[in-house]
Each structure stands twice: as structure tokens, then as C-alpha cells.
VOLUM-263286 format. One record per residue (C-alpha): residue number from 1; z, x, y. Coordinates in pm, whole numbers, always signed. Layout:
<kolmar i="NUM" pz="Z" px="X" py="Y"/>
...
# end
This chain:
<kolmar i="1" pz="-9736" px="-5572" py="+1859"/>
<kolmar i="2" pz="-9555" px="-5369" py="+2085"/>
<kolmar i="3" pz="-9219" px="-5123" py="+2082"/>
<kolmar i="4" pz="-8996" px="-5056" py="+2353"/>
<kolmar i="5" pz="-8844" px="-4738" py="+2352"/>
<kolmar i="6" pz="-8455" px="-4868" py="+2498"/>
<kolmar i="7" pz="-8407" px="-4975" py="+2108"/>
<kolmar i="8" pz="-8531" px="-4614" py="+1915"/>
<kolmar i="9" pz="-8238" px="-4390" py="+1770"/>
<kolmar i="10" pz="-8331" px="-3987" py="+1815"/>
<kolmar i="11" pz="-8095" px="-3772" py="+2045"/>
<kolmar i="12" pz="-8321" px="-3656" py="+2366"/>
<kolmar i="13" pz="-8316" px="-3216" py="+2422"/>
<kolmar i="14" pz="-8119" px="-3317" py="+2741"/>
<kolmar i="15" pz="-7830" px="-3443" py="+2529"/>
<kolmar i="16" pz="-7777" px="-3158" py="+2317"/>
<kolmar i="17" pz="-7843" px="-2902" py="+2633"/>
<kolmar i="18" pz="-7520" px="-3080" py="+2800"/>
<kolmar i="19" pz="-7316" px="-3096" py="+2505"/>
<kolmar i="20" pz="-7342" px="-2736" py="+2442"/>
<kolmar i="21" pz="-7283" px="-2650" py="+2782"/>
<kolmar i="22" pz="-6967" px="-2877" py="+2760"/>
<kolmar i="23" pz="-6867" px="-2700" py="+2460"/>
<kolmar i="24" pz="-6935" px="-2394" py="+2603"/>
<kolmar i="25" pz="-6734" px="-2426" py="+2944"/>
<kolmar i="26" pz="-6403" px="-2574" py="+2709"/>
<kolmar i="27" pz="-6467" px="-2241" py="+2552"/>
<kolmar i="28" pz="-6448" px="-2043" py="+2830"/>
<kolmar i="29" pz="-6163" px="-2186" py="+2950"/>
<kolmar i="30" pz="-5997" px="-2113" py="+2577"/>
<kolmar i="31" pz="-6043" px="-1813" py="+2483"/>
<kolmar i="32" pz="-5819" px="-1679" py="+2800"/>
<kolmar i="33" pz="-5540" px="-1873" py="+2708"/>
<kolmar i="34" pz="-5553" px="-1815" py="+2321"/>
<kolmar i="35" pz="-5519" px="-1397" py="+2459"/>
<kolmar i="36" pz="-5244" px="-1483" py="+2654"/>
<kolmar i="37" pz="-5103" px="-1640" py="+2349"/>
<kolmar i="38" pz="-5155" px="-1386" py="+2083"/>
<kolmar i="39" pz="-5003" px="-1162" py="+2336"/>
<kolmar i="40" pz="-4691" px="-1385" py="+2383"/>
<kolmar i="41" pz="-4706" px="-1395" py="+2002"/>
<kolmar i="42" pz="-4655" px="-999" py="+2004"/>
<kolmar i="43" pz="-4364" px="-1015" py="+2231"/>
<kolmar i="44" pz="-4198" px="-1222" py="+2016"/>
<kolmar i="45" pz="-4279" px="-1044" py="+1723"/>
<kolmar i="46" pz="-4163" px="-721" py="+1891"/>
<kolmar i="47" pz="-3819" px="-913" py="+2012"/>
<kolmar i="48" pz="-3740" px="-1020" py="+1655"/>
<kolmar i="49" pz="-3805" px="-658" py="+1499"/>
<kolmar i="50" pz="-3551" px="-509" py="+1707"/>
<kolmar i="51" pz="-3289" px="-810" py="+1708"/>
<kolmar i="52" pz="-3335" px="-699" py="+1324"/>
<kolmar i="53" pz="-3261" px="-322" py="+1412"/>
<kolmar i="54" pz="-2946" px="-405" py="+1535"/>
<kolmar i="55" pz="-2860" px="-613" py="+1334"/>
<kolmar i="56" pz="-2877" px="-344" py="+1077"/>
<kolmar i="57" pz="-2712" px="-59" py="+1259"/>
<kolmar i="58" pz="-2428" px="-288" py="+1330"/>
<kolmar i="59" pz="-2387" px="-304" py="+1010"/>
<kolmar i="60" pz="-2456" px="+25" py="+879"/>
<kolmar i="61" pz="-2199" px="+118" py="+1185"/>
<kolmar i="62" pz="-1929" px="-101" py="+1019"/>
<kolmar i="63" pz="-2011" px="-28" py="+684"/>
<kolmar i="64" pz="-1914" px="+369" py="+844"/>
<kolmar i="65" pz="-1618" px="+329" py="+1029"/>
<kolmar i="66" pz="-1814" px="+324" py="+1348"/>
<kolmar i="67" pz="-1969" px="+642" py="+1332"/>
<kolmar i="68" pz="-2389" px="+583" py="+1399"/>
<kolmar i="69" pz="-2598" px="+761" py="+1125"/>
<kolmar i="70" pz="-2603" px="+1110" py="+1134"/>
<kolmar i="71" pz="-2909" px="+1302" py="+1045"/>
<kolmar i="72" pz="-2879" px="+1525" py="+784"/>
<kolmar i="73" pz="-2759" px="+1938" py="+856"/>
<kolmar i="74" pz="-2996" px="+2219" py="+828"/>
<kolmar i="75" pz="-2848" px="+2602" py="+695"/>
<kolmar i="76" pz="-2685" px="+2636" py="+1008"/>
<kolmar i="77" pz="-2537" px="+2306" py="+1017"/>
<kolmar i="78" pz="-2700" px="+2136" py="+1297"/>
<kolmar i="79" pz="-2892" px="+1818" py="+1331"/>
<kolmar i="80" pz="-3232" px="+1860" py="+1107"/>
<kolmar i="81" pz="-3466" px="+1667" py="+1309"/>
<kolmar i="82" pz="-3723" px="+1712" py="+1075"/>
<kolmar i="83" pz="-3935" px="+2022" py="+1237"/>
<kolmar i="84" pz="-4039" px="+1791" py="+1482"/>
<kolmar i="85" pz="-4232" px="+1618" py="+1237"/>
<kolmar i="86" pz="-4212" px="+1203" py="+1377"/>
<kolmar i="87" pz="-4342" px="+1063" py="+1054"/>
<kolmar i="88" pz="-4005" px="+1244" py="+853"/>
<kolmar i="89" pz="-3769" px="+1116" py="+1094"/>
<kolmar i="90" pz="-3963" px="+768" py="+1051"/>
<kolmar i="91" pz="-3901" px="+723" py="+709"/>
<kolmar i="92" pz="-3560" px="+906" py="+744"/>
<kolmar i="93" pz="-3416" px="+618" py="+1000"/>
<kolmar i="94" pz="-3627" px="+361" py="+764"/>
<kolmar i="95" pz="-3477" px="+456" py="+455"/>
<kolmar i="96" pz="-3106" px="+506" py="+627"/>
<kolmar i="97" pz="-3128" px="+142" py="+704"/>
<kolmar i="98" pz="-3301" px="-45" py="+430"/>
<kolmar i="99" pz="-2989" px="-109" py="+242"/>
<kolmar i="100" pz="-2897" px="-326" py="+572"/>
<kolmar i="101" pz="-3236" px="-498" py="+552"/>
<kolmar i="102" pz="-3428" px="-302" py="+806"/>
<kolmar i="103" pz="-3744" px="-288" py="+581"/>
<kolmar i="104" pz="-4074" px="-106" py="+693"/>
<kolmar i="105" pz="-4233" px="-394" py="+882"/>
<kolmar i="106" pz="-3918" px="-420" py="+1106"/>
<kolmar i="107" pz="-4035" px="-43" py="+1255"/>
<kolmar i="108" pz="-4366" px="-120" py="+1359"/>
<kolmar i="109" pz="-4452" px="-364" py="+1686"/>
<kolmar i="110" pz="-4683" px="-616" py="+1596"/>
<kolmar i="111" pz="-4889" px="-511" py="+1920"/>
<kolmar i="112" pz="-4907" px="-179" py="+1820"/>
<kolmar i="113" pz="-5249" px="-224" py="+1654"/>
<kolmar i="114" pz="-5286" px="+199" py="+1612"/>
<kolmar i="115" pz="-4945" px="+200" py="+1371"/>
<kolmar i="116" pz="-5052" px="-119" py="+1180"/>
<kolmar i="117" pz="-5399" px="+17" py="+1141"/>
<kolmar i="118" pz="-5243" px="+338" py="+1002"/>
<kolmar i="119" pz="-5005" px="+137" py="+765"/>
<kolmar i="120" pz="-5344" px="-37" py="+645"/>
<kolmar i="121" pz="-5462" px="+298" py="+546"/>
<kolmar i="122" pz="-5193" px="+400" py="+413"/>
<kolmar i="123" pz="-5154" px="+712" py="+628"/>
<kolmar i="124" pz="-4783" px="+823" py="+652"/>
<kolmar i="125" pz="-4542" px="+616" py="+775"/>
<kolmar i="126" pz="-4481" px="+652" py="+1191"/>
<kolmar i="127" pz="-4238" px="+370" py="+1362"/>
<kolmar i="128" pz="-4292" px="+188" py="+1679"/>
<kolmar i="129" pz="-3931" px="+205" py="+1752"/>
<kolmar i="130" pz="-3700" px="+481" py="+1795"/>
<kolmar i="131" pz="-3344" px="+534" py="+1777"/>
<kolmar i="132" pz="-3088" px="+717" py="+1994"/>
<kolmar i="133" pz="-2885" px="+979" py="+1850"/>
<kolmar i="134" pz="-2497" px="+994" py="+1877"/>
<kolmar i="135" pz="-2242" px="+1211" py="+1782"/>
<kolmar i="136" pz="-2034" px="+1199" py="+1496"/>
<kolmar i="137" pz="-1703" px="+996" py="+1652"/>
<kolmar i="138" pz="-1634" px="+661" py="+1613"/>
<kolmar i="139" pz="-1722" px="+412" py="+1817"/>
<kolmar i="140" pz="-1944" px="+659" py="+2046"/>
<kolmar i="141" pz="-2230" px="+391" py="+2002"/>
<kolmar i="142" pz="-2061" px="+136" py="+2211"/>
<kolmar i="143" pz="-1896" px="+397" py="+2472"/>
<kolmar i="144" pz="-2186" px="+417" py="+2739"/>
<kolmar i="145" pz="-2445" px="+118" py="+2788"/>
<kolmar i="146" pz="-2726" px="+338" py="+2670"/>
<kolmar i="147" pz="-2992" px="+180" py="+2488"/>
<kolmar i="148" pz="-2960" px="+196" py="+2058"/>
<kolmar i="149" pz="-3387" px="+154" py="+2004"/>
<kolmar i="150" pz="-3657" px="+137" py="+2197"/>
<kolmar i="151" pz="-4056" px="+71" py="+2162"/>
<kolmar i="152" pz="-4240" px="+433" py="+2210"/>
<kolmar i="153" pz="-4435" px="+302" py="+2460"/>
<kolmar i="154" pz="-4444" px="-23" py="+2677"/>
<kolmar i="155" pz="-4678" px="-251" py="+2499"/>
<kolmar i="156" pz="-4566" px="-572" py="+2662"/>
<kolmar i="157" pz="-4573" px="-543" py="+3027"/>
<kolmar i="158" pz="-4582" px="-320" py="+3292"/>
<kolmar i="159" pz="-4208" px="-283" py="+3359"/>
<kolmar i="160" pz="-4147" px="-54" py="+3063"/>
<kolmar i="161" pz="-4051" px="-45" py="+2656"/>
<kolmar i="162" pz="-3860" px="-324" py="+2517"/>
<kolmar i="163" pz="-3513" px="-167" py="+2456"/>
<kolmar i="164" pz="-3228" px="-236" py="+2215"/>
<kolmar i="165" pz="-2894" px="-245" py="+2428"/>
<kolmar i="166" pz="-2554" px="-238" py="+2237"/>
<kolmar i="167" pz="-2452" px="-572" py="+2311"/>
<kolmar i="168" pz="-2764" px="-690" py="+2132"/>
<kolmar i="169" pz="-2949" px="-805" py="+2443"/>
<kolmar i="170" pz="-3301" px="-676" py="+2459"/>
<kolmar i="171" pz="-3368" px="-545" py="+2792"/>
<kolmar i="172" pz="-3718" px="-464" py="+2914"/>
<kolmar i="173" pz="-3796" px="-77" py="+3061"/>
<kolmar i="174" pz="-3715" px="-87" py="+3382"/>
<kolmar i="175" pz="-3438" px="-407" py="+3391"/>
<kolmar i="176" pz="-3149" px="-185" py="+3265"/>
<kolmar i="177" pz="-3132" px="-23" py="+3585"/>
<kolmar i="178" pz="-3055" px="-396" py="+3740"/>
<kolmar i="179" pz="-2656" px="-493" py="+3775"/>
<kolmar i="180" pz="-2617" px="-763" py="+3445"/>
<kolmar i="181" pz="-2327" px="-892" py="+3703"/>
<kolmar i="182" pz="-2568" px="-956" py="+4021"/>
<kolmar i="183" pz="-2699" px="-1319" py="+3988"/>
# end
């Protein structure tokens, strides 16, 4: 009895190679898309953190007769910038706004891998965002269209860091120079 090859049930090496080529091609197309999606997710997390900081600052202002958070004073009555130590300044801002729902995680941008790694290694706290300093007069924070907080660096694009404005909007770097009334 003669058996025909057309009824065989195995897979040839050519078929396996073709499947591998197709999988490799699809994966090379998917990786750039994944990187872009990850970058957009980091930007969305950053914007969310800045909005939470803005809500916390508004809560603080409402509880303190519209007076911006003031740094502790040194022995001469001048603001104490903690000797220029950014970790102490970051901790002061975190502690000041924590009663208003702004926790340590909100001060670290999801795209700021250096600070995320520092937090994992239990290094001193250092924020990805810095807040502006205003005088102790009520309403000063609303008198100028000056950012309330901004990223310490522009991690999300070429126009500069994201900035939290007094009206609650988030502006990107150089866009602060754009006329909001111009469409």
C-alpha cells in the first residue's frame, strides 16, 4: 500500500519560520506604539498630580484668608529657605498641603524616573514639582497670571515644563507666553 504525502499532519519548518517572521514584524510595529502610550500615560499622571496640588493650594487659601503658604522665619525674621536644601523644602511643601489631600505621591511625576527610584531606595524626599512663593498679603496669588507650581524640568515635550496656573489650568512651558484670548 502506498501512502500519499497530502494527508500528513505535521508542520513544516517553512511554516514555523513564517509564523516567527510575522510575530517579529508585529512586535516591531507594536513597541513604538507602546512607548508612545506609556509617555502619554506619564503626561496624564503629571497633569493629574498638578491638578491635585492646585486643589490643595485652593483649600489652603480658603482656610487661611487667601494668604499663600509662608515659609517659616529665621532668627532675623526672613523666610527660611532651609539653607537651599531641596529635600527639606520639598518636605515642607508636602507637610503643608498634606491636610488638603496632597500626599507625597502627588509631588512626584510618574515620568520622573530619578525621583521614583529615590523613593524606592528610601532616599530623602525630593519633589518633581516646585511651588511659587508669594508675599503674605491676601489674594496675592491671584493678582498676576504667575504659575502656582511647575515641574522641575520639562519631561513631557519640547516646549518646557508643565505649569499650574491660578485658574486651575495646566500650561506647557512656552505656552505661558501665548495669548489665551487669541484663537
